[in-house]
N, C-alpha and C positions, 0 to 999 in steps of 0.2 A: 361213503360210510354206509349208506343205506343198502347199496348193492352187496357190500360185504356181509351184512346181516342176512340178507335174502339168500346168498350163497350158502351161508352157514346153516340156515334153516333147511334148505334143500338137501344138504349133506346129511342132516339128521333124519330127514324123511327117507333117505336112501338106506338107512340102517334099520328100518322097520322090520326087515326080515330077521335080523339078529336080535331085536329087542321089541317084540310085538306083544301087546296085551290083548289082542283079539277083541277090541271094542272100539267103536268110533271115538276119535279124539278131536277136540276143538282145535282149530287152526292156530298155529303159533302166531304171536303178536307181530313178528317180523313179516309174516305173509298176509295177515288180514288185520288191519288196525280197526279200532272201535268194534271189537267183536266179543260177544254178540251185540247186535243193535237192539232197537226197540222191537223189531219184528222179524229179524233174521239171525241165523247162526251159521258161520262158515266152519265146515268140517273137513278134515283131511280124508281124501279118498283111500279106500282099503288097498294100498300098494302092498303086494307080497303076502297079504293075509291068507289068501285062499289057494296059494300055489300047490299045496299038497293035495288039494281036492280036485284039481283040474286034470282032466283026461284028454289025451290027444284025439284029434278028429271029432271033437264035440264042441258045441256052441254054448256059451254061458253069458249070463247077464247079472248085474247087481241090482237088487231092490233096496231102497232105503225106507225104513219104517220110522214113524214118529209118534210119540204119545206123551201126554202130560204126566208129570211126576205123580199127580193125585189119582191117576187111573189105577184101578184095582190090579194087583199082581196076577190074579186069576185070569184077567182078560188081556194079559200081555203076550199071549201066544200069537205068532204070525203065520202059522200053517194050520191046515185042517187035519183030519185023521189020516188022510192019504198023502201027507207031506206036500201038499200043494199050497203055495203061498196065498194068503188072503188078499182079496182085491178090495178091502175096506177103504172107503174114501173119507176125506175130511168131513163132509156133511154127515155121513153115516155114523161117525164116531164123535160128533160134536167137537170137531177140532182136536181130537185126541183125548177128550175127557173120558169117553167110554171105553177106550182101547186104542191100539195102534192103527194108524192109517198109512197107506202107501204114498209117500211123498215124492218119490223119484225113482227112475231107473236109468242105468247107464252101463256102458261096456266095462268089462273087467280091466282095470288099469294094468298096463304092461310093465311088470316089475323089471324085466330084462332090458327094456328099452324105454326108459323114462324120457321126458322132454330134455332137450339140451340145456345144460346150465349156462352155457356160453350165451344163450339167447336172452338171459336175464338182463344183461347190459344193454340190450336193444330195446329202446322205448316202444317201438312198434310191435314187439313180440312178447313183452312182459305179460300183458293181459291174457294172451292165449296160453302161455306157460302156466299161469296161476289157475286158469280154468281146468287144465289137465290134472293139476295136483289137488285142487280144492272143489268142494261143492257147497253152495250156499242154500240152506234150507229157508223157505219162506220168501223166495225171490220173485214169485209171480203174483202180481197184484190184480190180475184181470181174469184168470182162468175160472174163478168161481162165478163170474157174472157173464161169461161168454157162452151162449147156448150152443155154439158150433165147436167148442173146445172138446176134443176127444182124447187127448193125451193124459198122462198122469198129472194131476193138479198139485202144485207146490205153493199153496197160498201163504200169505204172511202169518207169522206166529203172533201170539198175544203178548203184549208188553207185560213186564213184571211177572212172568210165568216160567216155571221150571219144567223142562222137557228132558226126555231121554230118547236116544236114537239107536237103531240097530241096522247092520248090513246083512243081507241075505244073498247067498250065491244060488242062482237058479239054473238048472239044466234046461236050456231052451228047447231041446229036442223032446225030452220026456215031460217037461213042464212041472218038475218037482224040485224041491229044495235039496241041494247037495251039501251045503254048509251054512253056518251063520255065526255072527259074532255075539258076544254078550251085549246086553244093553249098556249104553254109555253111562258115564258118571252124570249126575244131574247138571244140566246147563240152563242157566236162568237168563232170560232176556232182560234188557234194561228197563228201568222204571221211568215213567213219564215225570218230568220235573214240573212242579207247580210254578207259575210265573213269579211268585214272591220268593222262591228259592233259587231262581236262576242267577248264576254268577254274572254280575254286571260290571266286571272289571273294565276300566280302572275305577277305583273308588268303591267298588262292591256295593253300589246303591240298590235299594229295593225297588220293586215295581212302582210303588207309590211315589218315590222320589223321582223316578224317571218321568212319570206323568206330570208331576208338579214342575219339574225343570223344563219340560217341553212347553207347558202353558206359559210359564214366565218368559221363555224365549220368544214365544209368539207375541206376548204383550209388549215386550221390549222392542220388538221389530215394528209393531203397530205404532208405538209412541214415537219411535225414531222416524218412521215414515210420515206421521202427522207433523212432527217438528219440521222436517225438511219441506213439507208441503206449505206450512205456514210461513217459513222463511222465504220460500219462493214467491208466495203471494205478496209478502211485504215488499220484496225487491221489485216485483212486477208493478206493484202499486206505486212505488216511489218513482220508477221510470215513467209511468203514465202521467204522474203529477208534474214531473219536470217537463215533459213534452207539452202538457196542457199549458203550463206557465209560459213556456216559450212562445206558444201560439198566441196566447192572450197578449203578451208583450208586443209581438210583431203587429197584431191587429190594432192595438192602441196607437202605436207609432204611426201606422198608416192612416188612421182616422183623424189625428190631430191636424188642425189647419196650419198651413205654413204662413209665416209673416210675409206681408206684401211690402215691397220697397216703394217708398214715396217718390214721385217724380218731381224734380226741382223745376 
């Protein structure tokens, strides 16, 4: 059943050329469950979006820009006056608060030759197929703290925060932007749940009840262990008393004088 939904979603992706909105789209639930998460958002790659802007014998690459919804619209530009894409980073924009930052770059998806849908049924190939169709923003938790990291940093997003995303087509030879999508619709990461609000099914107990139940369980275990220890002590004591009584009885019998027979 799951494979059926995945195949259906892939077929929908294949129709992007006929029904495209020219803006990044969040991945379908059939392709990425629990999306977005607290710190990531899975987007569909721009299949067929830039076909009309591609020229033969030229090299192109896709840039993905990210910014917070609260960022000023004036600062939402991703190119300078000469149409060169900005190299603004996560740190320079305070994580997208001051404007868009470059979160990723990848090759232009091949609309004419997408991954084979038949490979979806192969457990060993599903992961690779999804990576070709989707991109997960915020998937690198170490690049900000690695002094030797030189690639484009794609650090985790902030929880309970609304973001927008944009794809930019770059002419690698000339180093200028050839095309771009609109900014995506607002996409909000999940909110951190407080311990008291966590669903503790079955019973839907609160955090306090879980703590109290745990303490009572430990006390019951200690009482049971103490009871078993006392019973064992009583049994051992009873066995020692019986053994001691037998020893005293045998000693008494051995120490009693035997009656002597009188000689006629």
